[in-house]
C-alpha positions in Angstrom: 126.5 134.9 74.2 128.3 133.0 71.6 127.6 131.6 68.5 128.4 129.5 65.7 128.0 129.5 61.8 127.0 126.4 60.5 129.3 124.4 58.7 128.8 124.3 54.5 127.3 120.6 54.6 124.3 120.6 52.1 121.6 121.0 53.9 119.0 118.5 52.3 121.8 116.0 52.1 121.7 116.5 55.9 118.3 116.1 56.8 118.0 113.1 54.4 120.8 111.6 56.1 119.1 112.1 59.5 115.8 111.0 58.3 117.4 107.5 57.5 119.0 107.4 60.6 116.1 107.7 62.8 113.4 106.3 60.5 111.2 108.7 60.5 110.4 111.8 58.8 109.2 113.8 61.4 109.7 117.6 63.0 108.9 118.9 66.5 107.7 122.2 66.4 108.9 123.8 69.4 106.5 126.8 70.0 107.2 127.3 73.6 104.3 129.5 75.6 104.8 130.3 79.2 101.0 130.0 79.8 101.2 126.1 78.9 104.8 125.8 80.8 104.7 122.3 83.4 104.0 124.2 86.8 107.9 123.1 88.1 109.4 125.5 85.3 106.4 128.4 85.5 108.3 131.8 85.8 107.6 133.5 89.2 107.1 136.7 87.5 106.2 138.2 83.9 109.8 139.8 84.1 111.7 138.5 80.3 114.7 137.2 81.7 112.9 134.8 84.0 110.1 133.9 81.2 113.0 133.6 78.7 114.9 131.0 81.2 111.8 129.3 81.7 111.1 128.4 78.1 114.9 127.6 77.6 114.6 125.0 80.1 111.6 123.5 78.7 112.9 123.4 75.1 116.2 122.0 76.5 113.7 119.3 78.0 111.7 119.1 74.9 114.7 118.2 72.7 116.2 115.8 75.0 112.9 114.0 75.0 112.6 113.5 70.8 115.8 113.3 69.7 115.7 109.6 69.6 112.5 109.4 67.4 112.6 113.1 65.4 115.0 113.6 62.5 114.6 117.2 63.2 113.0 120.5 65.6 111.4 123.6 64.2 112.4 126.7 66.3 109.5 129.3 66.5 111.6 132.9 66.4 108.8 134.8 67.6 108.0 132.8 71.2 111.5 133.6 72.2 112.1 137.0 70.4 109.2 138.2 72.4 111.5 138.2 75.2 113.9 140.5 73.9 117.4 140.1 74.1 117.5 137.3 76.9 114.7 135.6 74.6 116.9 135.8 71.5 120.1 134.3 74.0 118.1 131.5 74.7 116.9 130.8 71.4 120.4 130.4 70.4 121.6 128.3 73.1 118.1 126.0 72.1 119.5 126.0 68.6 123.0 124.7 69.9 122.0 122.3 72.0 119.3 121.1 69.1 122.5 120.7 66.8 124.5 119.3 69.3 121.8 116.3 69.9 122.2 115.7 66.0 119.0 116.8 65.1 118.3 118.8 61.7 117.3 122.4 63.0 115.1 124.5 61.0 114.9 128.5 62.6 111.2 129.6 61.4 111.2 133.0 61.2 109.4 133.4 58.1 112.3 136.1 56.7 111.4 138.4 53.8 113.4 140.9 52.3 115.7 142.1 49.3 119.2 142.4 48.2 121.9 142.9 51.3 118.9 142.9 53.6 118.2 139.4 52.7 121.8 138.6 53.0 121.6 139.8 56.6 118.6 138.0 57.7 120.4 134.8 56.0 124.0 135.5 58.2 122.0 136.0 61.1 120.4 132.3 60.7 123.8 130.8 60.1 125.6 132.6 62.7 122.9 131.3 65.3 123.3 127.7 64.2 120.1 127.1 62.2 120.5 124.1 59.0 117.1 125.2 58.0 114.9 128.7 57.6 111.7 129.4 56.8 111.4 132.5 54.2 108.3 134.3 52.3 108.8 133.9 48.6 107.0 137.0 47.4 110.0 138.7 46.3 111.7 136.3 44.1 114.7 135.4 43.3 117.0 137.8 45.2 114.6 137.6 48.2 115.7 133.7 48.1 119.2 133.3 47.0 120.9 134.4 49.7 119.3 132.1 52.3 120.6 128.7 49.7 123.9 129.8 49.3 126.6 127.4 49.7 123.9 124.7 50.7 122.2 126.3 53.1 118.7 125.1 52.9 115.0 127.4 53.3 111.7 126.6 53.0 109.5 128.6 51.3 106.0 129.6 51.8 103.7 127.9 48.9 100.6 126.7 50.2 100.3 127.2 54.3 97.8 125.3 56.5 95.9 128.4 57.7 92.6 128.8 56.7 92.7 132.5 55.9 95.8 131.6 53.3 93.2 130.6 50.6 92.0 134.1 50.1 95.4 134.5 48.4 96.6 131.3 47.5 94.2 130.1 45.7 93.4 133.2 43.8 93.8 131.7 39.9 96.2 134.0 37.5 95.2 134.9 33.7 97.3 132.1 32.9 95.4 129.5 34.9 97.8 128.6 37.7 96.7 129.3 41.3 99.2 132.0 43.2 100.5 128.7 45.3 101.3 127.0 41.9 102.8 129.8 40.3 105.3 130.2 43.9 105.6 126.4 43.2 106.9 126.7 39.8 109.3 129.6 41.1 110.8 127.3 44.0 111.2 124.5 41.5 113.1 126.4 39.3 115.1 128.3 41.3 116.0 125.3 43.6 117.1 123.4 40.4 120.6 124.9 41.0 120.9 123.5 44.6 120.4 119.6 44.0 122.8 117.6 46.4 124.2 114.4 46.3 120.5 113.1 47.8 118.6 114.4 44.7 117.0 117.1 47.0 117.4 120.9 46.6 118.5 122.8 49.0 115.3 125.3 48.6 112.6 123.5 49.9 108.5 124.4 50.2 106.3 124.5 53.3 103.1 122.4 52.3 100.3 122.3 54.4 98.8 119.4 55.4 95.4 120.3 55.6 95.5 121.3 52.0 95.6 117.5 51.0 93.7 118.1 47.6 96.4 120.0 46.6 99.4 117.9 47.3 100.0 115.9 44.6 99.9 118.5 42.1 102.6 120.5 44.0 104.8 117.3 44.6 104.4 117.0 40.4 105.6 120.7 40.1 108.5 120.4 42.5 109.5 116.6 42.3 113.0 117.5 43.6 111.9 120.2 46.8 112.0 118.8 50.2 108.3 119.8 51.6 107.9 121.1 55.1 104.4 119.9 56.0 102.8 121.8 58.9 99.2 121.1 60.1 99.8 117.6 61.4 98.2 116.8 64.8 96.4 119.9 66.5 95.4 121.6 63.2 93.5 118.2 62.0 96.1 116.7 59.5 96.4 113.2 59.3 99.1 110.7 58.4 96.6 110.1 55.4 96.6 113.8 54.4 100.3 113.7 54.0 101.0 110.1 52.0 101.2 112.0 48.6 104.2 114.6 50.3 106.4 111.7 50.0 108.6 110.6 47.1 110.1 106.9 47.4 109.2 106.0 50.9 110.2 108.1 53.3 112.0 110.7 51.1 111.3 114.1 50.4 109.2 115.2 52.9 109.6 116.7 56.8 106.2 116.2 58.5 105.9 118.8 61.8 103.6 118.3 64.6 103.9 121.2 67.5 101.2 121.2 69.8 100.6 117.6 70.0 103.4 116.5 70.9 105.2 119.2 73.3 101.9 119.8 75.1 100.4 116.2 75.1 97.4 114.4 77.1 98.7 112.2 79.1 98.2 110.3 82.3 97.9 111.8 85.7 101.5 111.4 87.0 103.6 110.9 84.1 106.7 113.0 83.8 106.4 115.9 81.2 109.6 114.7 79.6 108.3 111.2 79.7 104.8 112.5 78.1 106.6 114.2 75.3 108.7 111.3 74.7 105.9 109.2 74.5 104.1 111.7 72.2 107.2 112.0 69.6 107.5 108.5 69.6 103.7 107.7 68.8 104.0 111.0 66.0 106.7 109.0 64.5 105.2 106.0 64.2 102.1 107.0 62.5 104.8 108.4 59.9 106.9 105.6 59.8 103.5 103.4 59.1 102.6 105.1 56.0 106.5 105.3 54.4 107.5 101.9 54.7 
């Protein structure tokens, strides 16, 4: 397996350029599940090698289908890593194909560690070919810094879209801030040293589309932070929900949808690649409508 480390181009600048190029601040989540693949790609057995090959073929088809409308793809590492070494090798080839297509590439692996371990995780993502990663900010500066070294990008979890996240993220601290607001302030502070020519930091923030009531206040706390916004589509988030994520038109946010794009409802007989292409275009048009 051959892997290539990413070039040291500032991640936020690259992403902003890509958004301007396609005119859409959208990201398609690649969360391939064997049981939901098109019939023609279904593996004959449950062997890891066959399953990994099947999800790789599907992923490459998705990349081809969405690259004309999406700014980025978000590759869910867990969906590949569950198939062991074959799955990891497939993921690296998918990452390479996404980069070659011109898409900005987010590796969604939500790592969280300190010191040398964080450096190893960050190096592995770069070697695999990701422009951006997702990380857990709970460990603070030394768990974050390695992921944004040299202009590489990372989205730290701030306010997630899952309902059970409220149990921790909505807790009120002694100073009156919620946990999510405290993490937002940390992200803003740490990211200030990595602002690129675009005016945005290499340290981004995950802010769920389903948390509409909090988005505007989080944007105010993180004015130079790009938001990665999950929860759109299948999880219930709408275009109106994500308006406040953006600054100056289509800047400052990357809206992501997974299931609603890669497993779309379509007319009988529509080839699966065409159905995905149509869903990606509809998604892009919905976001374009609120950013122009």
